[in-house]
N, C-alpha and C positions, 0 to 999 in steps of 0.2 A: 351569753353565747347559746346558739340554738344548734341542735343536731338534727339534720333532716334525714328521715328514714322512709324514703318513698312518699307515702301519704301521711306519715306520722312524724312529728317533730317533738323530740324530748329536750326540754331546756335544761341548761346548767349541767349537761352530761357529756361535755367534750365535743368531739367531732366524729363525723361519719367515716368509717374505715373504707367502705366500698359502697357506692351508690347502686342499689338494686335496679333492675329493669322496670321502667314505668309500666310496661304491658303486663309483667308478672304481678306487680302490685295491684294493677287494675283487675286482673283475673281473680286474685284472692278476694277482692271486695265484691266482685260479681257473684261469688259463691254465697254471699249473704242475701242475694235478691229474693229468694223465696220467703225468708224471714221478714224482709222489708215489705213485701207485698202483703203479708199477713198483718203487719203492723199498720199499714195504710188502711186496710179494711177495718181493723179494730178501731182506728182513729175515727172513721166515719160513723161506726156504731156508737162510739164513745160520745160523739157530738150529738147524735140523735137522742141517745139515752139521757144526756144532760138536759136537753130541751124538754123532754117528757118529765124529767125529775123536777124541773123548775115549776111546771104546772102542778105537779103532785104536791110540792111544798106549799104552793099558793092555796090549794084546796084542803090539804090535810094538816098543814103546819108541821110536817114531819118528813125528813129525808128518807127515802126508801132504803132499807137495809141491803136489799139485793143489789141496788145500784151502787151503794158504797163498796160492797164486796167486789163488784165488777170493776170499778175504778181502781181499786187496790191491785187486782190481778193484772189489769192492763199496764199500770205503772211498773209493777214488778217485772213483767215480761219485757217491757220496753228497755229498762236499764240493763236487764239480763242480756238481751241481744246486743245492746251497744257495748257493754263491757266484755262480752265474750269475744267480739270482733277485735277489741283493743288487746285483750289477753292473747288471742290467737296470733295477731300481727307481731306482738313483741316476741312471742315464742318462736315464730318462724324466722324472724330476723335478728335473733339473739346475737349471732356472731357478727352482725353488722353494726351493733350498737356499742359505742365506747362509753361506758358508765362512769368514766373517770378513774376506774381501777379495773384490774383484770378479773372480771366476774365470770364464773362458769356455773351452770345449773348444778345444784347438789344432786347426787345420785347415790342410791342405796341398791341393795339386791332386789328390793321389792317395789321401790317407788322412785320416780324421777323428781326433779325440782319443781315442776309445774303442778299446781294444785296439790301441794304436799300435805298429807294428812297430819293433823296436829291434835290427836285425841278426838274430841267431838267436833273439832273445827277443821277448816281447810285453809292453808296458806296459799295465796295466789302464786308466788314464786319464792323458792328458797335457793339461794346461790352461795357460792364460796369464793372468797377473794384469794386468788392463787398466790398473790404476793405476801399477804399478811395472814392468810389462813382463817380470816374472820368469816363467820356465817352471816349472810345478808338476807333479811326478809324484805321482799318487795310487795307492797300492799297497794292495790288499785282502789282509789276512793270512788265508791259507787254513789248511790243516792243517800248515803248515810250522812249524819251530821259530822262536823269536824271532830267533836269530842268522841263520838262513837268510833270513828276511824282510828284516831290515836289510841283509844282504849283497846281496840282490837289488836293493833300493832304491839302495844305493851304486853297484852296477854300472850300473843304469839312469841314475843321475845322471851318472856319468862318460861314458857313451855320449852322453847328450843334450848335455852340455857340448861334446863333441868334434864331434858330427855335426849337431846341430840349432841350438843356441844361437848367437846373435851374439856378437861379441867381448866386449862389455860387458854381456851379458845373464846375470843370475843364475839359478841353478837351485835350487828348493826341493823338499821331499818331504813327503807326508802319508801316514801309515800308518793304515788303518782296520781295527780289530780288534774281535771280540766282547768280549773282556776283555783287560786288560793284566796283566803279571806282572813280577816283579823283574828277570828276564832282559831283557825288552824295555825296561824303564825304564833300566837301566844301559847297555844297548846304544846308546841314543840320548841319554844324559845329556849328552855333550860334543859332540853334533852339533846345532849351533844352527840348521841349515837343515832339520831334520826335526821334524815334529809327529806326535803320536800321538793319534788320536781313537777313541772307542769308540761302539758303536751297540747298540740293542736293538730287538726286534720287539714291537710293541704295537698292538692293535686298539682303535679308539675308536668306540663306538656310543652315539649319543644317542637316547633314547626320548622322543618328544613326546607328552604325555598328550592323548587325544582328549576332546571335549566329552561330559560325562556325559549319557546319555539319561534322560528322565523315566520312572520305573517305570510299568507299565501301570495299577497301582492309582491312582497320582496323576493319570494322564490321565483315568481314569473319574470320579474325584472332581471334577476340574476341569470336565468336561463337565456333570456333574449340577448343580454350583454355578451354571454359566452358564445352565442351563435354568431353575433356580429364580428367578434374577434376572430372566430374561426374562418370567416370569409377573408 
């Protein structure tokens, strides 16, 4: 089952409570335009630099360290922009998402549930199940390996159990990823408190046909007919 949230679909998470406006969703994504322009320019520089590095490797048999550092920074910024947009979209449309349970963002006097500080780390979303009172950690899988993502979630779960949860309060986890793989499936296979959900980006555009206008020839014939009838 897929749940459509404007341009975001979260699978295995129930159904959409209320479909948001297409134009509102489009406006939110247009706010990312400056970042996308910068990424496009970086991509062009990235291609040119790779061509130059190819010749450098041919001549020196060594990959330039500066080029490697540049590639790493471009890759880091690319996934950072991409996942910030996903994180922002989930945050803004939280009330429209049916996660399969009544989740609300966790709130304290100092922090909200988004980018919740967990010691030296940061949890993407920390929520509370209103029905069971469970604390739910929502982890967005970035460019990390499946093992790294699951390891982060387990670390956050241990921290939340120790620092945030009450004595009888359970802690669950949800991993949101673009696509799953066998490594991720096996990593969570025996973790009953961890769910994996996938998403996809999709635009929905509905075109409403307008009323067909009467051709000029038909208008002229109609006027002539009325004039003859009047005689």
